[in-house]
C-alpha positions as CSV (number, residue, x, y, z in Angstrom):
1,M,74.1,104.5,90.8
2,T,76.3,100.8,91.0
3,N,75.6,97.7,88.8
4,F,74.1,95.9,91.8
5,Q,71.3,98.6,91.7
6,T,68.9,95.6,90.6
7,V,69.8,93.5,93.8
8,Y,68.7,96.0,96.0
9,Q,65.5,97.7,94.5
10,R,62.5,95.4,93.3
11,S,61.5,98.1,90.7
12,F,62.8,101.2,89.1
13,P,61.9,103.5,86.4
14,V,63.8,103.2,83.7
15,S,64.5,105.6,80.5
16,P,63.6,105.0,76.8
17,D,66.9,103.5,76.3
18,G,66.4,101.0,79.1
19,D,68.9,102.7,81.3
20,P,68.0,102.9,85.4
21,Y,67.9,106.3,86.4
22,V,70.9,107.1,88.4
23,Q,70.5,107.3,92.3
24,N,66.9,106.5,92.3
25,D,67.1,104.6,95.0
26,L,68.1,106.7,97.5
27,G,65.8,108.9,99.3
28,L,63.0,108.4,101.8
29,Y,60.4,107.4,98.8
30,T,62.0,103.8,99.6
31,H,61.2,103.9,103.3
32,N,58.3,102.7,103.0
33,H,56.2,100.1,105.0
34,P,56.1,97.0,103.2
35,V,52.8,94.7,103.3
36,P,53.7,91.5,105.1
37,P,52.5,88.2,103.5
38,A,48.9,87.1,104.3
39,D,49.9,84.2,106.4
40,V,52.8,85.3,108.4
41,A,50.9,84.9,111.7
42,T,51.2,81.2,110.8
43,R,55.1,81.6,109.9
44,R,57.6,80.6,112.4
45,A,61.5,81.7,112.1
46,Y,64.3,79.9,113.5
47,L,67.7,82.3,113.7
48,V,70.9,80.4,114.5
49,G,73.2,82.3,116.9
50,S,72.4,85.6,118.5
51,G,74.9,87.8,116.6
52,I,74.3,91.0,115.8
53,G,73.0,89.9,112.3
54,S,70.2,87.5,114.0
55,L,69.5,89.9,116.7
56,I,68.9,92.6,113.7
57,A,67.2,89.9,111.3
58,A,64.9,89.2,114.1
59,A,63.9,92.8,114.5
60,Y,63.1,93.1,110.8
61,L,61.2,90.4,111.1
62,V,59.0,92.4,113.5
63,R,58.8,95.3,112.4
64,D,58.5,94.9,108.4
65,G,57.2,91.4,108.2
66,Q,55.0,91.7,111.3
67,M,55.6,88.4,112.2
68,P,54.5,87.6,116.2
69,G,57.5,87.8,118.3
70,E,56.5,84.5,119.9
71,N,56.8,82.8,116.4
72,I,60.5,83.6,116.4
73,T,63.2,81.7,118.3
74,I,66.6,82.5,118.4
75,L,68.8,79.5,119.1
76,E,72.3,80.4,120.8
77,E,75.1,78.1,121.8
78,L,76.1,80.2,125.1
79,A,74.3,81.9,127.9
80,V,74.1,85.5,126.7
81,P,73.3,87.1,123.7
82,G,75.5,89.1,121.0
83,G,78.0,87.3,120.1
84,A,81.2,89.1,119.5
85,F,79.2,92.2,120.1
86,D,80.2,91.3,124.2
87,G,81.2,93.4,127.1
88,S,81.1,92.5,130.5
89,G,83.3,92.3,133.6
90,D,83.8,93.8,137.5
91,T,86.3,95.6,139.5
92,E,87.4,92.2,140.9
93,K,88.4,90.7,137.5
94,G,88.3,93.9,135.4
95,F,86.3,94.7,132.4
96,I,86.8,93.1,128.8
97,A,85.5,93.5,125.3
98,R,86.9,91.3,122.8
99,G,86.8,94.6,120.3
100,G,84.9,97.3,119.1
101,R,83.8,98.9,115.9
102,E,84.4,101.6,113.8
103,M,80.9,103.4,112.6
104,G,80.2,105.6,110.5
105,Q,77.1,107.4,109.3
106,H,76.5,105.7,106.2
107,F,75.5,102.3,107.7
108,E,72.0,102.3,106.1
109,C,70.5,99.0,107.0
110,F,72.0,99.2,110.9
111,W,70.6,102.7,111.4
112,D,67.6,102.0,109.4
113,I,66.4,99.8,112.4
114,M,68.5,101.4,115.4
115,K,66.2,104.4,114.6
116,D,63.3,102.4,116.2
117,I,64.6,100.9,119.0
118,P,64.2,102.6,122.1
119,A,67.5,104.2,123.5
120,L,69.2,102.9,126.1
121,E,69.4,105.8,128.5
122,M,67.5,108.8,127.0
123,P,63.2,108.7,127.4
124,A,60.8,107.9,124.7
125,P,60.8,108.9,121.9
126,Y,64.3,108.6,121.5
127,T,65.7,105.8,119.9
128,V,69.4,104.3,119.8
129,L,70.0,106.1,116.8
130,D,68.9,109.3,118.2
131,E,71.3,108.5,120.9
132,F,74.2,107.7,119.1
133,R,74.2,110.6,117.0
134,I,73.3,113.1,120.2
135,T,76.6,112.1,121.5
136,N,78.9,112.4,118.7
137,E,77.2,115.5,117.7
138,N,78.2,116.8,120.8
139,D,81.4,115.4,121.2
140,P,83.2,114.9,118.0
141,N,85.5,112.1,117.3
142,R,89.0,113.4,116.6
143,N,92.3,111.4,117.2
144,P,95.7,113.8,117.5
145,C,97.8,111.2,117.9
146,R,97.2,108.6,115.5
147,I,101.1,106.9,115.7
148,I,103.8,107.0,118.0
149,N,107.3,105.8,117.8
150,H,110.6,106.1,119.5
151,Q,109.4,105.0,122.9
152,G,106.1,107.4,123.2
153,H,106.9,110.3,120.6
154,R,103.7,111.6,118.5
155,R,104.3,112.0,115.0
156,D,102.4,113.4,112.6
157,A,100.7,111.5,110.2
158,Y,99.0,113.7,107.6
159,R,101.3,112.8,104.6
160,M,100.3,109.2,103.2
161,G,103.9,108.9,102.5
162,L,102.6,107.2,98.8
163,N,105.5,107.5,95.9
164,R,104.1,107.8,92.5
165,K,104.1,104.1,91.8
166,G,101.9,103.3,95.3
167,Q,99.2,106.1,94.0
168,L,99.0,104.0,90.5
169,A,98.8,100.9,92.2
170,V,95.8,102.2,94.7
171,L,94.4,103.7,91.3
172,K,94.7,100.9,89.0
173,L,93.0,98.3,91.8
174,L,90.1,100.9,92.2
175,F,89.6,100.5,88.1
176,A,90.4,96.3,88.1
177,R,87.4,94.4,88.0
178,E,87.0,92.5,90.9
179,S,87.4,88.9,89.4
180,D,91.1,90.2,88.8
181,T,91.7,90.4,92.7
182,Y,90.4,86.6,93.5
183,Y,92.6,85.0,95.4
184,K,95.7,87.5,95.3
185,S,96.4,89.1,98.4
186,I,97.6,92.6,99.2
187,E,101.4,91.8,98.8
188,D,100.5,90.7,95.6
189,W,99.5,93.8,94.3
190,F,101.4,96.2,96.1
191,D,105.4,96.5,96.8
192,E,107.5,97.3,99.9
193,D,107.7,100.9,99.9
194,F,103.5,101.1,99.8
195,L,103.7,98.5,102.5
196,H,105.8,101.0,104.4
197,S,104.1,103.6,103.9
198,T,102.2,105.8,106.6
199,F,98.9,105.1,104.6
200,Y,99.3,101.3,105.1
201,T,99.8,102.1,108.5
202,L,96.9,103.8,108.8
203,W,94.9,101.3,106.7
204,K,96.0,98.0,108.1
205,T,95.5,98.6,111.8
206,M,92.1,100.7,111.3
207,F,90.8,97.6,109.1
208,A,93.1,94.9,111.1
209,F,94.4,94.0,107.3
210,E,97.8,91.8,106.7
211,Q,99.3,91.9,103.7
212,W,99.0,87.9,103.0
213,Q,95.4,88.5,103.2
214,S,92.6,89.6,100.5
215,L,93.2,92.0,98.2
216,T,89.7,91.5,96.8
217,E,88.3,92.7,100.3
218,M,90.9,95.5,100.2
219,K,89.5,96.6,96.9
220,R,86.4,96.3,98.5
221,Y,87.2,98.7,101.4
222,M,88.6,101.3,99.2
223,H,85.2,101.6,97.2
224,R,82.9,101.6,100.3
225,F,85.1,104.0,102.7
226,L,86.6,106.2,99.7
227,Q,84.9,109.3,101.7
228,Y,86.6,108.7,104.6
229,M,90.0,108.7,103.3
230,P,90.4,112.6,104.2
231,G,89.8,111.8,108.0
232,F,92.1,108.8,107.9
233,S,94.9,111.1,109.6
234,D,92.6,111.6,113.1
235,L,90.2,109.1,112.5
236,S,87.6,112.1,112.4
237,C,85.8,110.2,109.6
238,L,84.3,107.6,112.7
239,R,81.6,107.6,115.0
240,F,81.9,105.9,118.6
241,S,79.0,104.8,121.3
242,K,79.0,106.1,124.7
243,Y,79.3,103.2,126.0
244,N,81.1,99.5,125.1
245,Q,78.7,98.3,121.9
246,N,76.9,95.4,123.8
247,D,75.7,98.1,126.3
248,S,74.9,100.6,123.4
249,F,73.4,98.0,120.6
250,V,72.9,94.4,122.0
251,V,71.0,95.3,125.6
252,P,68.3,97.7,124.0
253,L,68.0,95.4,120.9
254,V,67.6,92.5,122.8
255,R,65.3,94.0,125.2
256,W,63.2,95.5,122.4
257,L,62.6,92.1,121.1
258,K,62.0,90.3,124.2
259,D,59.5,92.8,124.7
260,Q,58.1,91.8,121.4
261,G,57.8,88.2,122.8
262,V,60.5,86.9,120.3
263,V,62.3,83.6,122.3
264,F,65.5,83.3,122.9
265,R,67.2,79.8,123.8
266,Y,70.3,79.4,125.1
267,D,72.6,76.1,125.1
268,C,71.8,75.2,121.6
269,L,74.6,74.7,119.5
270,V,72.7,73.7,115.9
271,H,75.3,71.6,114.3
272,D,73.3,70.8,110.8
273,L,70.0,71.1,109.1
274,E,68.1,68.6,107.6
275,M,66.9,69.6,103.8
276,T,65.7,68.2,101.0
277,I,67.1,68.8,98.0
278,T,66.1,68.7,94.3
279,A,67.4,70.4,91.2
280,H,65.2,73.6,91.8
281,R,64.8,73.8,95.3
282,K,66.2,73.2,98.6
283,V,64.0,73.1,101.6
284,V,64.9,73.0,105.2
285,D,63.1,70.3,106.9
286,A,64.5,70.4,110.4
287,V,67.2,72.1,112.9
288,L,69.4,69.7,114.5
289,V,70.4,70.9,117.8
290,R,73.0,69.4,120.5
291,H,73.1,71.1,123.9
292,G,75.8,71.1,126.6
293,D,74.8,67.3,128.3
294,G,75.2,66.2,125.0
295,T,71.7,65.4,124.2
296,E,70.0,65.9,120.6
297,E,66.8,67.8,119.6
298,R,65.0,67.7,116.5
299,I,63.0,71.1,115.4
300,G,60.7,70.4,112.6
301,V,60.6,73.0,109.6
302,T,58.1,73.8,107.1
303,D,58.5,75.1,103.8
304,R,56.5,78.4,104.9
305,D,58.9,78.9,108.2
306,V,62.1,81.0,107.9
307,V,65.3,79.5,108.8
308,L,68.5,82.0,109.4
309,V,72.1,81.2,110.0
310,T,74.9,82.7,110.5
311,N,77.7,80.6,109.2
312,G,81.4,80.6,110.7
313,S,82.4,82.1,113.6
314,L,85.4,85.1,114.2
315,T,85.4,84.5,117.5
316,E,85.1,80.7,117.7
317,C,88.5,79.0,119.7
318,T,88.3,82.2,121.9
319,G,91.3,81.9,124.9
320,Y,91.2,84.1,127.6
321,G,94.3,85.3,130.0
322,D,94.7,87.5,133.0
323,M,97.7,89.2,134.2
324,D,99.2,86.2,135.5
325,H,98.4,83.8,132.6
326,A,98.8,84.1,128.8
327,A,95.6,83.4,126.5
328,P,95.4,80.0,125.0
329,Y,96.1,80.0,121.2
330,S,94.0,76.6,120.3
331,T,92.2,75.7,117.6
332,D,90.8,72.5,118.3
333,E,87.3,72.8,119.0
334,L,85.6,74.3,115.6
335,A,81.6,74.0,116.8
336,G,81.5,77.5,115.1
337,W,82.1,76.1,112.0
338,E,80.6,73.0,112.0
339,L,77.2,73.7,110.8
340,W,78.4,75.5,107.7
341,R,80.8,72.8,106.6
342,N,78.2,70.3,107.1
343,L,75.9,72.4,104.5
344,A,78.8,72.8,102.5
345,K,78.7,69.3,101.6
346,K,74.6,69.2,100.6
347,S,75.7,71.5,97.8
348,A,78.2,74.0,96.2
349,V,75.9,76.8,96.4
350,F,76.6,77.1,100.2
351,G,80.2,77.8,99.7
352,R,83.4,76.4,101.1
353,P,84.3,77.0,104.6
354,D,87.8,75.9,104.5
355,V,88.8,78.8,102.0
356,F,88.5,80.7,105.5
357,C,89.1,78.5,108.6
358,T,92.0,76.1,107.8
359,D,95.1,78.5,108.5
360,P,94.4,80.0,112.0
361,D,98.1,81.7,111.9
362,K,97.1,83.9,109.3
363,T,93.9,85.0,111.0
364,V,94.8,84.8,114.8
365,W,95.5,88.1,116.6
366,E,95.1,89.2,120.5
367,S,92.8,91.7,122.1
368,I,93.5,93.5,125.4
369,S,91.6,95.0,127.7
370,F,93.7,97.5,130.2
371,N,92.0,98.9,133.5
372,F,93.6,101.6,134.6
373,I,93.0,102.6,138.5
374,G,93.3,106.0,139.7
375,A,92.8,109.3,138.2
376,D,96.6,109.7,138.9
377,H,97.5,106.5,136.5
378,P,100.8,106.8,134.8
379,F,99.4,105.4,131.7
380,L,96.1,107.6,131.8
381,R,98.8,110.7,132.2
382,K,100.6,109.8,129.2
383,I,97.5,109.2,127.2
384,K,96.5,113.3,128.1
385,E,99.9,114.4,127.0
386,L,99.3,112.7,123.6
387,T,96.2,113.4,122.8
388,G,95.6,116.6,125.1
389,N,92.2,115.0,126.3
390,D,91.3,114.6,129.8
391,P,90.6,110.4,129.9
392,L,88.0,110.7,132.9
393,S,86.0,113.4,131.5
394,G,83.5,111.4,129.8
395,R,84.3,113.1,126.5
396,T,86.4,111.6,123.5
397,V,89.8,110.8,124.7
398,T,91.7,109.0,121.7
399,G,89.1,108.8,119.4
400,G,90.4,105.5,117.8
401,I,93.5,103.9,118.0
402,I,97.0,105.0,118.9
403,T,99.3,102.8,116.7
404,V,103.1,102.5,117.6
405,E,104.5,101.8,114.0
406,D,107.8,100.4,115.1
407,S,106.5,97.5,117.1
408,S,107.1,94.6,116.0
409,W,103.7,93.2,117.2
410,C,102.2,96.0,115.6
411,I,100.2,97.0,118.6
412,S,97.5,99.6,118.9
413,L,95.7,101.1,121.9
414,T,92.3,102.9,122.1
415,M,90.1,104.5,124.8
416,N,86.8,105.5,124.5
417,R,84.4,107.7,126.6
418,Q,84.8,106.9,130.3
419,P,82.9,105.1,131.6
420,Q,82.6,102.0,129.0
421,F,80.8,99.9,131.6
422,H,78.1,100.1,133.5
423,G,79.5,99.3,137.2
424,Q,82.8,101.0,136.2
425,P,84.4,103.2,138.8
426,E,84.6,106.9,138.1
427,D,88.5,107.3,138.8
428,W,88.9,103.9,136.6
429,G,89.9,103.8,132.4
430,V,89.6,100.9,130.4
431,A,91.3,100.9,127.0
432,W,91.1,98.5,124.6
433,A,94.0,97.3,122.6
434,Y,95.5,94.8,119.8
435,G,98.5,92.9,118.2
436,L,98.3,92.6,114.4
437,Y,101.5,90.0,114.7
438,P,101.2,87.8,117.5
439,F,103.9,85.6,116.5
440,A,106.4,88.1,116.4
441,I,109.3,88.5,119.3
442,G,108.3,91.6,121.4
443,D,111.0,94.6,121.5
444,C,110.8,94.6,125.1
445,V,109.8,91.2,127.0
446,G,111.7,88.8,123.8
447,K,108.7,86.5,123.9
448,P,105.8,86.2,121.0
449,M,102.6,88.2,121.9
450,L,100.8,84.9,122.1
451,E,102.7,83.1,124.6
452,C,102.4,86.3,127.3
453,T,101.1,86.9,130.3
454,G,99.2,90.5,130.8
455,E,101.7,91.4,132.7
456,E,104.4,91.0,130.0
457,I,101.7,92.8,127.4
458,L,101.3,95.4,129.9
459,K,105.3,95.8,130.2
460,E,105.7,95.8,126.5
461,Y,102.9,98.7,126.4
462,C,105.0,100.6,128.8
463,Y,107.8,100.1,127.1
464,H,106.4,101.6,123.7
465,F,104.7,104.1,125.6
466,G,107.8,105.9,127.5
467,L,106.6,104.4,130.6
468,L,109.1,101.3,131.4
469,D,110.3,103.3,134.0
470,Q,107.3,103.3,135.9
471,F,106.4,99.6,135.0
472,E,106.3,98.6,139.0
473,E,103.6,101.4,139.9
474,I,101.7,100.9,136.7
475,R,101.8,96.7,136.8
476,S,100.2,97.8,140.5
477,R,97.2,99.6,139.6
478,T,96.4,97.9,136.4
479,K,94.6,95.0,135.6
480,V,94.6,93.2,132.3
481,R,92.1,91.0,130.7
482,L,93.4,89.0,127.5
483,A,91.4,87.2,124.6
484,T,93.2,85.1,121.9
485,M,90.6,84.8,118.7
486,P,92.0,82.3,116.2
487,Y,89.3,83.2,113.1
488,I,89.1,86.9,114.2
489,T,90.2,87.8,110.6
490,A,89.2,84.8,108.8
491,F,86.9,86.6,106.5
492,F,89.9,88.5,105.4
493,M,91.5,85.0,103.7
494,P,92.1,85.8,99.5
495,R,89.0,84.4,97.8
496,G,87.1,84.0,94.8
497,K,83.7,83.6,93.4
498,G,81.3,80.9,95.3
499,D,83.6,80.7,98.3
500,R,80.9,82.7,100.2
501,P,77.5,81.7,100.3
502,E,74.7,84.4,98.7
503,V,72.0,85.6,101.6
504,I,69.4,83.5,99.8
505,P,71.3,80.6,97.8
506,D,70.0,79.4,94.3
507,G,66.9,77.7,95.0
508,C,66.6,78.2,98.7
509,V,62.7,78.3,99.8
510,N,62.8,79.0,103.5
511,L,66.7,79.5,104.1
512,G,68.9,82.5,104.5
513,F,72.6,83.2,105.9
514,L,73.5,86.0,107.7
515,G,76.8,87.9,108.9
516,Q,80.7,87.8,107.9
517,F,80.7,85.1,105.6
518,V,78.1,85.9,103.2
519,E,78.3,87.6,99.7
520,T,76.7,90.9,99.6
521,P,77.4,92.5,96.3
522,D,79.1,96.2,96.7
523,D,79.5,95.8,100.8
524,C,82.4,94.3,102.7
525,V,82.9,92.4,105.9
526,F,84.2,93.3,109.4
527,T,81.6,96.0,109.8
528,T,78.1,96.3,111.8
529,E,76.7,97.4,108.7
530,G,78.0,93.9,106.5
531,S,75.9,92.0,109.3
532,A,72.8,94.2,109.1
533,R,72.6,94.2,105.4
534,T,72.6,90.4,105.1
535,A,69.8,90.7,107.6
536,M,67.7,93.0,105.8
537,M,68.1,91.0,102.3
538,A,67.6,87.7,103.9
539,V,64.1,88.9,105.9
540,Y,63.0,90.7,102.9
541,G,63.4,88.2,100.0
542,L,62.5,85.1,102.0
543,L,59.3,86.7,103.2
544,D,58.9,88.6,99.6
545,L,58.6,92.4,101.3
546,D,57.9,95.1,99.0
547,R,60.5,97.4,100.0
548,D,64.1,98.0,98.6
549,V,67.2,97.5,100.4
550,P,69.1,101.0,100.9
551,P,71.9,100.4,98.7
552,I,76.0,101.1,99.3
553,W,76.2,105.1,99.7
554,P,77.5,106.1,96.1
555,A,80.4,107.7,97.5
556,Q,83.1,106.1,95.2
557,Y,80.7,107.9,92.4
558,D,80.8,111.4,94.0
559,I,83.2,113.6,92.0
560,R,83.7,115.3,95.6
561,A,84.6,112.3,97.4
562,L,87.3,111.5,94.4
563,L,89.0,114.7,94.8
564,A,89.3,115.0,98.4
565,S,90.7,111.3,98.2
566,A,93.0,112.0,95.4
567,K,94.2,115.2,97.6
568,T,94.4,112.6,101.1
569,L,96.9,110.4,99.1
570,N,99.2,112.7,97.5
571,N,99.9,113.9,100.8
572,G,97.7,117.3,100.6
573,R,98.0,118.5,97.5
574,L,95.5,117.6,94.7
575,P,96.8,116.3,91.6
576,G,96.3,118.7,88.7
577,G,94.5,121.3,91.2
578,R,96.0,124.4,89.5
579,L,94.4,123.3,86.5
580,L,91.6,122.3,87.8
581,A,90.7,125.4,89.9
582,R,91.6,127.7,86.5
583,L,88.7,125.4,84.6
584,L,86.1,125.9,87.0
585,K,86.8,129.3,88.4
586,G,83.5,131.5,88.2
587,S,81.5,128.5,87.4
588,Y,78.7,126.6,89.1
589,Y,81.2,124.0,90.4
590,E,83.8,125.9,91.7
591,D,83.6,124.9,95.2
592,I,83.7,120.8,94.4
593,L,87.3,121.2,94.6
594,P,88.9,120.3,98.0
595,S,90.6,123.7,99.9
């Protein structure tokens, strides 16, 4: 149980002392079908953006709110749905995805809806969740080569390398009140020894944290993913979809929404909302849309309608490059932040967007899609050498990122199950990669990553993977696509209370917020689950649905998870393990100790 139980539960039993029963909010009892509002058939919903948060919110409006699909309109600036959940390409230009999401079993809100969305490939009655689980349980994820150095040499990542001071700093952070971390950075809390430890190398590259970013968010991650720490060194804690996540999640979800009658409108940039704001009520009266040709549109809204806004954009101003062209780093056009800025001017309850979007040098990194052509490609051979897995077998390859710990750019590379894209030839291997420090000077090419063409970035990777002597062959058999994203980690900027709006801000009658720049108690950002949770909270709150939102899985309160994580952080030895073993020997609780 957390202090936020009342946020996620509408009602719960309490003891005579007035205390809620621990974990009474878990289990199938709370998975009821809610009763919709009596007037739901006459209400309309307008969703700003077609990212995964909006798509899931639309699904909740249909499934649990029982709103007719034709009453729901998704307004998208681009020509395709999915937002950052993208994935496309062909054999001429190469395939590209700007990123991938590490996923786990306890994405309670995301799996809650995906268990009812028909599967991409499997026949009825199988769902997206069925397809995902079957894939992962029959092909478990494991990365036998999490870190390399010295130009392609694998090194063991099991020992976390934290000294006593570093371990104590982690413990203090877990015990600290969240308010004690506001506007502090990771480097404000941890010393240089910690920041150079194996643990932090694994941590920062797995989650894309940089040391000048939010200590508050790092604390939330530590609580949220405590149960994953024993699997950090080989990423066996993670699960991945069969294909790129656009095909695996967005395509079946959009297909289902369209089958329900949901309306998708493209070339629609929502730049402001007309609102009536009084002392106790905030009501959206109209949605203001700007089209690509410069024309404007006003969509009237009643106080019984629903407006759901994805505020901010982690992929705004993406610059694309290829083998011969660097990906531009531009921050001039901020259309994706315009709506939030306009709303913030109307009331303080809508947050402070400039906390997140005014220093892109601290939030930018570059994404790379490598297309390796030919079964005998030197890079594919190297990946097989490092992992022991055949990249073109259709099964797990790297099982998550391989990080080059002595790279000045702090580069990583991952190759998921192949093919990753429909239309990808059977002898192609498509890998995704990124560099955490794109302003640093490359160790081989001698330039900042942001100034490099795809060929130059490929050369830097060849150097660090010990393949520089084969570069000419690799260059002739590789297609590279680049994406520079100035705001990709904007949500990690140090923050405090009120910088992000609540899902349903105080006094809002028909307005809710979705996505990665929204306050959700106990949960963290840069996750699929974070978007899904905001969607569920917004729909259930605005429609007043009588079903509980699943709480954060309480691993941080599970003594087994705490003990296993303590062992991991202490280089494989449980602190006080011998004493605990003696105390528990022969008792019912003997087997809670990690082996």
